[in-house]
N, C-alpha and C positions, 0 to 999 in steps of 0.2 A: 309311203314313199314309192316312187316308180321302181320297177324292177331294175337291177344292176345294168342289164343289157340295154335299157332304154334311157339311161342317164345321158344328158347332153355333155359332149366333150369340149373342154376348154383346153386348147392345145398350146397356146402361146403364153409365155411369161409376161407379155406386154398387154394381155387382156386386162380391161379395167377392173374386173372382179379379182383377178389374181394380184393385181397391183394393190388393191385394198387389203387383201390377205397379208401381203408383204408389210404394209404399214402397221397392221395389227401385231405382227410378229416383232417388228423392230422398235416400235414406239410405245412407251408407257403412257405418254401424253395422249396418243391416239386411242389407246385402249380405254383410258379413263374418260376421255371426251365422249366416246361412243357407248360407254357403259358395257363393254364386252370383254370376253376373254376367249382365247383360242386353245382348244383342247387337242392334243396330238396323240393319236393312237386309240386303239379299241378300249384298253383298260380304263383310261380317264373318262372317256365318254360313257362307258358302262357305269362307272361310279357316279357320274353326274345324273344319269337317268334314274339310278336306284334311289337317289336323294330327291328326285322330283324336279330336276333342272333339265329343261328341254332345249335342244339346239334350235337355233334359228335357221341354219343351213349347214350342210355338210359337203365336204369335198373329198372325193374318193380316188385312190390310186388305181388306175386300170391294171397295173401289174399284180394287184391283189385279187383279181377276178375270181380265183378258185379258193380263196381263203374262207373256210366254213364259218369261223367266228365272225368275220366281217359280214357275211351274208345274213347270219342270224341277227346281228346288231341292226343292219339296215331294215330288216323286217319289223323291228320294233319302233322305228322312227316315223314321225309324222311331220316332215319338214321338207323343203326343197333340197335337192341334191344334184351335184355335178361330178363328172369325171374330170380330173385335171391330169394332163400328161405328166408322166413321172419326172421328166426333165424340168417342167415348169414347177411341179410340186416341190421338188428338191430345193428350189430357190426361195420358197416361202415357208420353210420350216426351220426350227432351231436345232433339229436333229442332224446327225451326220448323213443320214439317208432318208429318203421320203418315207413317211409312215403309211399304213394302209388307208388311214382316214384322218381328216381334220374336221373339227366342228366349231362353229362360232356360236357361243352361248352367252346370254346375259350374265353380268357379274352378280353374284348373290348379294343380297342386302341383309344385314343382321336384323332380326326382329325380336330380340330379347329385351325384356324390361326388368326382369328379376335379377338379383345378384347371383352370380355363378358360385358353385361350391369350390371350383378350382379354376383360376384364371391365370393366363400368361401374358405379361406385359413386355413388349419388345421395344427397345429404344435405339433407333438409328442403325439397325442391322442392314448391312450393305450386300452381303454375299447371298445370292439366290439359293445356293445349295444349303447354306446354314439355315436360312429362313424356312425352306421347304422341309428340311429334316426336323426342325423344331416343331413345325406344325404336325408332322407325321407322329412324332413322339408324344406331343400333347394329346392328340386324338387317341393314341394307343393307351395312354396312361389315364384316360378318363377326364381330361380337362374339358371344360365346356366352352370357354370364350378366350379369344386372343385379341389383345389390343395393341395396335402398332402406332408408333409415333409418326409424324409427318415425314421424318427423315429416313424412314425405312425404304428398302427397295420395293418395287411394285409386287405385292403379294400375289397378284393374279398374272404375273408374267409366265410365259411358257416354261422357263427353267424352274421357277418356284413350284408351279403346278406339277411338273414331273417329279421333283424331289419330294413333294408332299404325298404323291401316290394315292390321291383321293381324299386325303385328310381335310382339304378345304371344304368338303361337303358334309363333314361330321362336326364342324366347329362353327360357332358364331364369330365372325371375323370383323373387327371394328377398325377401319382405317383412319388415319389422321386423328387419332385419339389424343385427348389431353391426359397423358399418363399420370401426372401429378394429381389431377382431380379424381381419376379412377382409383388410384392407390389410397388417397386420403379418405375416400368414402368407403373403402372396402372394410367390412367387419370380419376380421379373421386374422390369421397369421400372415405377415408380410415378409417375404423372403427376398432379400437383395444380396446377391453374391458379390464378394470382393476378395481380391487376393490377400489383403491385409485384414480380413474380417476377424473379429474377436470370438465369434461363436461358431462351433462346429455344426454343420448341417445335421449331423446325427444326434444332436441334443435338442433340436427344435421339434416341438410337437406339431406334426403336419396332419393329424388325423381329422381335424375340422376344416372349415373353409380356409383356403390358402390362395394367396396371390404370389406368384413368382415373377421377379423382375430380372431381365437379362439385357445387357447393354451392347453397345457397339464393339465390333471385333477388336479394335485397337484401344479405344478409350474406356471401355467398360461402362458401367452405369454412372450417370452424371451425379455430382455431389448433391444437387437439389432433390433428386429422387432418393438417393441414399438417406438423406435427412428425414424422409417420411417413414422410414422403417425403424422399428425398435432397436435393431442391431444389424450390423453387417455380418453376413454369414459366409463362412469359408468351407470349401470341400477339402478335407484333409488329404494331403498328397505326400506320403512318406518317401516317394521316389525322387528322382532327380529332375523331373520336368518342372519348369517354372509355372506353367499354367495349362488349363484345358481349353480346347476349342469350345466356343460358346454353345454349339449344338451338343457337344459331349457333356458340358456342364449342365445344360438343361435336361438332358437325359438322366443324369445321375440324380438331380433334384426331384424331377417328376416321379421317377420310379422309387425313390426313397419314400415319397408320400404313399405310393401304392403299397410298399413293403409294410410301412407302419399301419396302414388301415387294415391290411390283411392280418397282421399280428393282433391288432386290437379286436378284430372280429372273431379271433380264435380259430 
C-alpha cells in the first residue's frame, strides 16, 4: 500500500466512492448484492487479515495520522487506500465517531462439508447485538458452525461484526439455511431451549456432538423445530426473572458443554 502521506484525499461526502460506502453501511440488500462487508476499526481488520481475508480497499481517517497501530496495519496491506476527511468519514460509519480506518472486504463463504462437532442454529434473530454476542460466545466455546435462518438479521452488518469482535472469522457461517434439514440430519444431541421445557439443561449429555437451537427474541424456537428435538430443554432459574436474554441463554448452554467436556476429560 502507498505510504500514509501519499494516499489520495476524498474530502467530500458527495464523492461517488463515499456514497457507495454509505450504501454499504446502510443497506443489507446492497451488502448482499455486492457480496461485501464493511469492517470498522483496526481490531476487526486485523482479525480478518489473521484469518486470511484480504480487504479490497481501505479508507483512512487523516486524524489518525500518528496512530502507530494504524501505520503498522497499513504496512501489511496490499490493496488500494484513500484518505477520507473526518467529516465525510463520520457520515459513512455506524459508530458514534469516525474510526481510524474502514475496510471493504468480500463476505466469507463457508467451505465445510463435514458435520461439525458443535453447531449453533439461529432462527429469526433480529437484534444485531444478540446475534454478534452469540457468535462471539460460540467461537469462544469451541463451536465450529453457525446456521442462520432466512429471517435473521444480516450477520455481516457492521453492528453484528462489531459485537462479534472477530468471531466471524473463526466460524463457518451458513446464511439462509434450512434449519429443519440441518437439525434433522445432525447426528448427536439436539438441544432446543424452551421456557416450559421438561428437561433441565444440566441433565443432558453434551460431551459428544451437539447442536444448539435458539429462536427469535420474542417468539422463541418455532414448534416445527422444537418437534425435531428429543425434548425441550430448560435452563433452571430459581430466581424471579421470567426468562433470559437469548444471547445469555446461548452463553449458559454453550459453556455448560465446555464444563461437561472438561469434567469428562478429567
